[in-house]
C-alpha positions in Angstrom: -47.8 -70.9 31.8 -48.4 -74.3 33.3 -51.9 -75.7 32.7 -53.2 -78.9 34.2 -53.5 -81.8 31.8 -56.8 -82.1 30.1 -57.8 -78.5 30.5 -57.5 -76.4 27.4 -56.3 -72.8 27.4 -59.2 -70.3 27.4 -58.7 -67.0 25.7 -60.9 -63.9 26.5 -64.3 -63.9 24.9 -64.9 -61.6 22.0 -67.4 -58.9 23.0 -69.3 -59.4 19.7 -69.7 -63.1 20.4 -71.1 -62.3 23.9 -73.5 -59.8 22.4 -74.6 -62.3 19.7 -75.2 -65.0 22.3 -77.3 -62.6 24.4 -79.3 -61.6 21.3 -79.9 -65.3 20.3 -80.9 -66.2 23.9 -83.3 -63.2 24.1 -84.9 -64.2 20.8 -85.2 -67.8 21.9 -86.7 -66.7 25.2 -89.3 -64.6 23.4 -90.2 -67.3 21.0 -90.5 -69.9 23.7 -92.6 -67.5 25.7 -95.2 -67.4 22.9 -95.9 -71.0 23.5 -97.3 -70.3 27.0 -95.4 -73.2 28.6 -94.3 -72.3 32.1 -92.0 -75.3 32.5 -89.7 -74.2 29.7 -86.3 -73.1 31.0 -85.2 -69.5 30.8 -82.4 -69.7 28.3 -81.6 -66.0 28.7 -81.1 -66.5 32.4 -78.7 -69.4 31.8 -76.7 -67.4 29.3 -76.6 -64.3 31.6 -75.3 -66.4 34.5 -72.8 -68.0 32.3 -71.3 -64.8 31.1 -71.5 -63.2 34.6 -69.4 -66.1 35.9 -66.9 -66.2 33.0 -66.7 -62.5 32.0 -67.6 -60.5 35.2 -66.0 -57.3 33.9 -68.2 -57.2 30.8 -71.5 -58.7 32.1 -72.9 -57.7 35.4 -75.9 -56.2 37.3 -76.6 -53.4 34.8 -76.9 -55.7 31.9 -79.0 -58.1 33.9 -81.3 -55.2 34.9 -81.6 -54.0 31.2 -82.4 -57.6 30.0 -85.0 -57.9 32.7 -86.6 -54.7 31.6 -86.7 -55.9 28.0 -88.5 -59.1 29.2 -90.9 -57.0 31.3 -91.8 -55.0 28.2 -92.1 -58.1 26.0 -94.2 -60.0 28.5 -96.3 -56.9 29.4 -95.5 -57.6 33.0 -95.2 -54.9 35.8 -92.1 -53.0 35.0 -89.3 -54.5 37.2 -90.5 -58.0 38.0 -88.1 -59.8 35.7 -85.5 -57.1 36.2 -85.5 -57.8 40.0 -85.1 -61.5 39.5 -82.4 -61.1 37.0 -80.5 -58.7 39.2 -80.7 -61.1 42.1 -79.5 -64.0 39.8 -76.6 -61.9 38.5 -75.6 -60.8 42.0 -75.7 -64.4 43.3 -73.7 -65.5 40.3 -71.1 -62.9 41.0 -70.8 -64.1 44.6 -70.3 -67.7 43.5 -68.1 -66.9 40.5 -64.7 -67.8 42.0 -65.9 -71.1 43.5 -67.7 -72.2 40.3 -64.7 -71.8 38.1 -62.9 -74.5 40.0 -65.3 -77.2 38.9 -66.1 -78.7 35.5 -69.4 -77.8 33.9 -71.3 -80.9 35.0 -70.5 -80.2 38.6 -71.2 -76.5 38.3 -74.8 -77.4 37.4 -75.4 -78.6 40.9 -74.0 -75.4 42.4 -75.9 -73.2 40.0 -79.3 -74.8 40.9 -79.8 -72.8 44.1 -79.2 -69.6 42.2 -81.9 -70.4 39.7 -84.2 -71.5 42.5 -83.6 -68.2 44.4 -84.3 -66.1 41.3 -87.5 -68.1 40.7 -88.7 -67.5 44.2 -88.1 -63.8 43.9 -90.0 -63.8 40.6 -92.9 -65.9 42.1 -93.1 -63.7 45.2 -93.2 -60.5 43.2 -95.9 -61.9 40.9 -97.9 -63.2 43.9 -97.8 -59.8 45.6 -98.8 -57.9 42.5 -101.2 -60.3 40.8 -102.6 -62.2 43.8 -102.1 -65.4 41.8 -100.3 -68.5 42.9 -97.7 -69.6 40.3 -98.4 -72.8 38.4 -96.9 -76.0 39.6 -95.2 -76.5 36.3 -93.1 -73.4 37.0 -91.2 -75.5 39.6 -89.6 -77.5 36.9 -88.0 -74.5 35.1 -85.0 -74.0 37.6 -84.2 -77.7 37.4 -84.3 -77.6 33.6 -82.1 -74.5 33.6 -79.5 -76.3 35.8 -79.7 -79.3 33.5 -79.1 -77.0 30.5 -76.0 -75.4 32.1 -73.4 -77.9 30.8 -74.8 -77.8 27.2 -74.9 -74.0 27.1 -71.5 -73.8 28.8 -69.9 -76.1 26.2 -71.4 -74.2 23.4 -70.3 -70.8 24.7 -66.8 -71.9 25.7 -66.1 -73.6 22.3 -64.9 -70.5 20.5 -62.5 -69.6 23.4 -60.7 -73.0 23.5 -57.2 -73.0 21.9 -54.5 -75.6 21.7 -51.6 -75.4 24.0 -49.0 -75.5 21.2 -49.5 -74.2 17.7 -48.4 -76.5 14.9 -48.5 -76.5 11.1 -51.3 -79.1 10.9 -53.9 -77.3 13.0 -55.0 -73.9 11.8 -56.0 -72.6 15.2 
């Protein structure tokens, strides 16, 4: 297999590692949600989009819906508000998946930003319809912070899959 110089070989992700990353992101989202800051990025959404792009056969619309329902229960929101925005986000990530993988993580962040904006608009509109309350202006920062967080989360989640091209006696991997 010929790989371009500078790009490491990526092995398939371990399903246990994917589940652990979702669990940690869900716990982080729940803990950050207790602070009441609207501008905090949705770490769970970033992790979900990342795995939807990199492992589309294991992570998709059903898992996005279930994670959204879990957030609806946690936030005591109308059942389906977060689920709808997560399904839209996962669907858009599936559509952009092939194009995104051609670019490095820093350039992917610019292409991921419209996905996070679209999911935020869906969430804002659903809350506006149900609650008759305009979203806070600080919520406009969250999609931009999620896009800025994309390269960091991507580097952390891709690290266990990176392997050397050639094994040797010095490196254990």
